[in-house]
C-alpha positions as CSV (number, residue, x, y, z in Angstrom):
1,X,14.3,10.8,4.7
2,X,17.6,12.6,4.9
3,X,19.4,9.6,6.4
4,X,20.1,6.3,4.6
5,X,17.5,3.5,4.6
6,X,19.6,1.6,7.1
7,X,20.3,3.5,10.3
8,X,22.2,2.2,13.3
9,X,21.4,5.3,15.5
10,X,18.3,7.4,15.6
11,X,17.6,10.8,17.2
12,X,15.1,10.6,20.1
13,X,12.4,13.2,20.4
14,X,9.9,14.0,23.2
15,X,6.6,12.2,22.9
16,X,3.5,14.1,23.9
17,X,1.1,11.7,25.5
18,X,-2.6,11.9,24.5
19,X,-5.4,12.8,26.9
20,X,-5.7,9.6,28.9
21,X,-9.3,10.2,29.9
22,X,-10.4,10.5,26.3
23,X,-8.7,7.3,25.4
24,X,-10.5,5.4,28.2
25,X,-13.8,6.7,27.0
26,X,-13.5,5.0,23.6
27,X,-11.4,2.0,24.7
28,X,-12.6,-1.4,23.6
29,X,-11.6,-5.0,24.2
30,X,-8.4,-6.3,22.4
31,X,-8.8,-8.6,19.5
32,X,-8.7,-12.4,20.3
33,X,-5.4,-14.1,20.5
34,X,-6.2,-16.4,17.6
35,X,-6.2,-13.4,15.1
36,X,-3.6,-14.3,12.5
37,X,-2.2,-13.7,9.1
38,X,-0.8,-16.9,7.5
39,X,1.2,-17.5,4.4
40,X,1.8,-21.2,3.5
41,X,4.2,-22.0,0.7
42,X,3.1,-18.7,-0.8
43,X,4.6,-18.2,-4.3
44,X,3.7,-15.4,-6.7
45,X,4.8,-14.9,-10.3
46,X,4.5,-11.9,-12.6
47,X,5.3,-12.0,-16.3
48,X,6.8,-15.4,-15.9
49,X,9.2,-14.2,-13.1
50,X,9.0,-15.4,-9.6
51,X,8.6,-12.4,-7.3
52,X,7.8,-14.3,-4.1
53,X,8.8,-17.9,-3.5
54,X,7.6,-20.4,-0.8
55,X,7.0,-17.8,1.8
56,X,6.1,-19.3,5.2
57,X,4.7,-16.7,7.7
58,X,2.6,-16.4,10.8
59,X,1.5,-13.1,12.4
60,X,-0.7,-13.5,15.5
61,X,-2.5,-10.9,17.5
62,X,-0.1,-8.8,19.6
63,X,2.7,-9.3,17.1
64,X,4.6,-7.0,14.7
65,X,6.4,-8.8,12.0
66,X,8.7,-6.9,9.7
67,X,9.5,-8.0,6.1
68,X,12.9,-6.5,5.5
69,X,14.9,-6.4,2.3
70,X,16.1,-4.3,-0.7
71,X,13.9,-3.1,-3.6
72,X,12.3,-5.9,-5.6
73,X,12.7,-8.4,-2.7
74,X,9.0,-9.3,-2.7
75,X,7.9,-7.3,0.4
76,X,5.1,-5.3,-1.2
77,X,3.9,-8.3,-3.2
78,X,3.6,-10.3,0.1
79,X,1.4,-7.5,1.5
80,X,-0.7,-7.4,-1.6
81,X,-1.3,-11.2,-1.5
82,X,-2.9,-10.7,2.0
83,X,-5.2,-8.2,0.3
84,X,-6.2,-10.8,-2.3
85,X,-4.7,-8.8,-5.2
86,X,-2.6,-11.6,-6.6
87,X,-3.6,-15.2,-7.4
88,X,-0.7,-17.3,-6.0
89,X,1.1,-19.6,-8.3
90,X,1.3,-22.0,-5.3
91,X,0.4,-21.9,-1.7
92,X,-2.1,-19.6,0.0
93,X,-2.4,-16.4,2.1
94,X,-5.2,-16.2,4.7
95,X,-6.5,-13.9,7.4
96,X,-8.5,-15.4,10.2
97,X,-8.8,-18.7,8.2
98,X,-10.2,-16.9,5.2
99,X,-8.3,-17.4,1.9
100,X,-7.6,-14.0,0.7
101,X,-8.3,-14.4,-3.0
102,X,-11.5,-16.5,-2.7
103,X,-12.8,-14.4,0.2
104,X,-11.5,-11.0,-0.8
105,X,-14.7,-9.1,0.1
106,X,-14.8,-10.7,3.6
107,X,-11.1,-10.2,4.1
108,X,-11.4,-6.5,3.3
109,X,-13.4,-6.0,6.5
110,X,-10.6,-7.6,8.6
111,X,-7.6,-5.7,7.4
112,X,-6.5,-2.1,6.9
113,X,-3.7,-1.3,4.4
114,X,-1.4,1.7,4.4
115,X,0.4,1.8,1.0
116,X,3.8,3.3,0.4
117,X,2.1,6.3,-1.1
118,X,-1.2,6.8,0.7
119,X,-4.0,8.5,-1.1
120,X,-5.5,11.3,1.0
121,X,-8.0,14.1,0.1
122,X,-5.7,17.2,0.1
123,X,-8.5,19.7,0.6
124,X,-10.0,18.0,3.7
125,X,-9.2,19.1,7.3
126,X,-7.4,16.5,9.3
127,X,-9.9,16.0,12.1
128,X,-12.9,16.3,9.9
129,X,-11.6,13.7,7.5
130,X,-10.7,11.3,10.3
131,X,-14.2,11.7,11.9
132,X,-16.0,11.2,8.6
133,X,-13.9,8.2,7.6
134,X,-14.6,6.5,11.0
135,X,-18.4,7.2,10.5
136,X,-18.3,5.6,7.0
137,X,-16.9,2.4,8.4
138,X,-19.4,2.3,11.3
139,X,-17.3,3.8,14.1
140,X,-18.8,6.9,15.8
141,X,-15.9,7.9,18.0
142,X,-16.0,10.9,20.3
143,X,-14.1,13.9,19.0
144,X,-12.0,14.1,22.2
145,X,-10.8,10.5,21.5
146,X,-10.0,11.3,17.8
147,X,-7.9,14.3,18.8
148,X,-6.1,12.2,21.4
149,X,-5.5,9.4,18.9
150,X,-4.0,11.9,16.4
151,X,-1.7,13.2,19.1
152,X,-0.7,9.7,20.0
153,X,0.1,9.1,16.3
154,X,2.5,12.1,16.4
155,X,0.1,14.7,15.0
156,X,0.1,17.8,17.3
157,X,-3.2,19.3,18.1
158,X,-2.2,22.5,16.3
159,X,-2.5,20.6,13.0
160,X,-5.9,19.1,13.5
161,X,-7.8,21.9,11.7
162,X,-5.3,22.1,8.9
163,X,-5.9,21.0,5.3
164,X,-4.1,17.7,4.6
165,X,-2.5,19.2,1.5
166,X,-0.9,21.8,3.7
167,X,0.8,19.2,5.9
168,X,4.3,17.9,5.4
169,X,4.6,14.4,3.9
170,X,5.8,13.0,7.2
171,X,2.6,14.1,8.9
172,X,0.5,12.8,6.1
173,X,2.1,9.4,6.5
174,X,1.5,9.4,10.3
175,X,-2.1,10.4,9.6
176,X,-2.6,7.4,7.3
177,X,-1.2,5.0,9.9
178,X,-3.3,6.6,12.7
179,X,-6.5,6.3,10.5
180,X,-5.8,2.7,9.8
181,X,-5.4,2.0,13.5
182,X,-8.8,3.6,14.2
183,X,-10.6,1.1,11.9
184,X,-12.3,-1.8,13.6
185,X,-10.1,-4.5,12.0
186,X,-7.9,-7.3,13.4
187,X,-4.9,-6.9,11.1
188,X,-2.8,-4.0,9.7
189,X,-0.6,-4.1,6.6
190,X,1.8,-1.2,6.3
191,X,4.2,-0.6,3.4
192,X,7.3,1.5,3.9
193,X,6.2,3.0,7.3
194,X,9.3,5.2,7.6
195,X,9.1,6.8,4.2
196,X,9.1,10.6,4.4
197,X,9.9,10.5,8.1
198,X,12.8,12.3,9.6
199,X,14.7,10.8,12.5
200,X,12.7,13.0,15.0
201,X,9.4,11.5,13.7
202,X,10.3,7.9,14.4
203,X,9.6,7.8,18.1
204,X,5.9,8.8,17.7
205,X,5.5,6.2,14.8
206,X,7.0,3.5,17.0
207,X,4.8,4.5,20.0
208,X,1.7,4.4,17.8
209,X,2.5,0.9,16.4
210,X,3.3,-0.5,19.8
211,X,0.0,0.8,21.1
212,X,-1.8,-0.9,18.3
213,X,0.1,-4.1,19.0
214,X,-0.9,-3.9,22.7
215,X,-4.5,-3.6,21.7
216,X,-4.3,-6.9,19.9
217,X,-3.7,-6.1,16.3
218,X,-1.7,-8.4,14.1
219,X,0.7,-6.1,12.2
220,X,2.8,-6.9,9.1
221,X,5.2,-4.2,7.9
222,X,7.4,-4.0,4.8
223,X,10.5,-1.9,5.1
224,X,14.1,-1.4,4.0
225,X,15.0,0.1,7.3
226,X,16.6,-2.6,9.3
227,X,17.3,-0.5,12.4
228,X,13.6,0.5,12.5
229,X,12.6,-3.1,12.2
230,X,14.8,-4.0,15.1
231,X,13.2,-1.4,17.3
232,X,9.6,-2.2,16.5
233,X,9.3,-5.9,15.4
234,X,8.7,-9.0,17.4
235,X,10.0,-11.0,14.4
236,X,12.1,-10.0,11.4
237,X,11.8,-11.9,8.1
238,X,14.5,-11.0,5.6
239,X,13.7,-11.3,1.9
240,X,15.9,-11.1,-1.1
241,X,14.7,-11.7,-4.7
242,X,11.5,-13.2,-3.4
243,X,13.2,-15.7,-1.2
244,X,13.4,-15.9,2.6
245,X,17.0,-15.3,3.7
246,X,16.4,-15.5,7.5
247,X,13.7,-15.2,10.1
248,X,14.6,-14.2,13.7
249,X,13.6,-12.5,16.9
250,X,15.4,-9.2,16.9
251,X,15.1,-8.9,20.7
252,X,17.4,-11.9,21.4
253,X,21.1,-11.1,22.0
254,X,22.1,-13.7,19.4
255,X,21.0,-11.3,16.7
256,X,22.3,-8.0,18.3
257,X,25.2,-8.1,15.9
258,X,23.1,-7.8,12.8
259,X,23.3,-4.0,12.6
260,X,26.9,-4.5,11.3
261,X,26.4,-7.9,9.5
262,X,25.6,-9.0,6.0
263,X,22.0,-7.9,6.6
264,X,23.0,-4.3,6.7
265,X,24.8,-4.7,3.4
266,X,21.8,-6.5,1.9
267,X,19.2,-3.9,3.0
268,X,21.4,-0.8,2.6
């Protein structure tokens, strides 16, 4: 991004709404309210160093929780614990009551992960790749809906028959997030969602994530962008050196001052 990781003001851009009829055709019921990601006293060590300490976290359906902090704060490690990639030194991470390390295979069917650097097939056409990926995970979605979903994710129709490798990095990131949202999973983990995005891309990313939240997904983000977290999250958890500094609702007036507070210095 051209601007700094912490931004107090963002440029708005027009959002082109998808074809509403196509979205209704493939609409399905929201996920149940009990859908939840849970970290209980979650502690993780690497090479004898504590990278995440005593994390307490709840992310329910219809929630977006943002883990915010500088590099090496433990944000990505927390996401990876929910994928069952690390054996906790203490505590546990679970998704829908399944412990993520012991039940890693079962958990993989409940969660979609967008890493900081998504791996996409550069030679594939966008719409073809999305359709084939959905088929592989058991979702046969009408092409009209897929096109509308891509537009909703900030990918204009003019790009749908373009090779992924010919698309700018910002569009590739929006594609990865859109594809994760199309999977039939209850939870989404997204690392560094604003990476590669310009200010004018943010509105479509925010609209896409809000739509997924409305459909009942439990969404956990990791970001250094405090202003973005304040726009999108229902709860912000601030991490530094693996420890929780603060957890708060960014929509309350009590925390409206944080854009100029110590948090801005910590994250920026």
